[in-house]
N, C-alpha and C positions, 0 to 999 in steps of 0.2 A: 678218263681221268689221267692227268699228267703226273709224271714222276719228277720230283725235285732233282735236278741234275747235280746239285751241290753235295759234295762229300767232305767229311771232316774227321780227323783223328787227332786226339789230344795226347801228348806224351808227357809223362811226369816222372821225374827222377825218384826212385824208391830207395836207393842206397848207392854207394860208390860203384860206378860202372853198371848199374842195373836200372831199368826203365820199364814203365808200364804204358802201353798204348790203349786208349779207349776210343771206340768208334761211336757214332751218333746213336746206335741202337743199344749201347751199353756193353758190347762185347769187349773183352780185354785180351791183351797179348803181352807177355813178359819177354824182354830181350835185354841184351847187354853187349859187353865188349868181347865176348867169346872166351874169356879166361876160365869159364866153367862150361857146362853143357848147353848154355843158352844160345839162341840164334843171335848173330850179329846183324846190323842193318844191311850189309851186303847180302847175307844169306836170306834175309827177309825180301830183299829186292828180287833175288833169283826165285824165291818161293812165289812171289807175286806174279812174275812172268809165267811160271809153270802152272800156278794155280788158276790163273785167268784162262789160259788155254785149256787146262784140264776140265774146267767147268763147261766151257763151250763145247768141247768134243764129247764130254760125257752126256750133256743135254741132247746133242744131236744123235749120237749113236744108240743111246739106251732107249730111244723110241722104237728101235728095231729089236734089240736083244740086250739083256743084262750081261756085262763082260765077265769072263772067267777070271781075268786079271787086268788091272788098269794101273800102270806106273808111268809117271812122267818125270824125267830127270832133266835138270837144267844145269849147264856148266858154263863157266866163263873164267877169264883170267883177270885178276886185279893188276892194273898197270899204274905205275907211278912214273910220269915223265914231265917234260916242260909244261904241259897243259894241266898238270895236277893229277890227282887220283881219279881213276875211272875204271869201268869194266870194259873188257874187249873180248871178242871171240865168243859171244853168247850163242849157245845152242840149246834147243829144246828137243829132247828125244822122247818119243812116245813108244811105249811097249804095252800093247793091248792084245788080248786074245778074247775071242768070242766062242761060244759053244758051237758044236757041229749042228748042221741043220739049216733049214731055210731062213730062220730069223737071224742066226749067227752069220750066214752068208750075206744077208741084207746089211747087217751092221758092218761087216768087213768091206763090202762094196762102198758103203757110205763114208768109211773112215778117211781115205785120202782127201776127199772133198771137205769133210768136216775140219780136218787139220788146216787145210788151205784157207777155208773161210775164217777160221779163228785167227790165223796169222794175217790175212789180208784185210779183214774188216771188223771182226767181232771183239777181239781181245783189246780192251782199252789200255792195258798196261804195256804190252809189247808195241802196240800202235803208237803210244805216246813216246816210247823210247826211240822207235825207228823214225818217227817224224820229227822228234825233237821239240820240246816245249820249254820255254824259259821258266826258271824258278825264281820267284820274287822273295826276297828276304826282308822281313819287317821286324824291327826291334822296338819293343814296348817296354817301358819301365814302370 
């Protein structure tokens, strides 16, 4: 059985500076300009990079052991220059610990390779950023 490769998200303005994104499965995510506690689009971008890698690493390591703690932090600098606004200096930091014992040791041993596999091949989000993909803008009225 093949999986449809197409993904879509529809964004609707809900009020001034507030938006709702809906995916093809009906999941929703509220975001905005950051003037309150909501996520901004840049923060969602950072969350997408970290979330994609987190899912990869979690899937690979938890086959060996359930983590005691699992935190992924994504940092970057918003740059405004002659090329326009963009993010620079992106870094994904993994802070994971596993229980003592044989299963925890196996997960710890697997961890560096899992992080590398996510970065080098598995994470569609960071791979897209690193390889660069044109974004087509379509205006419909």
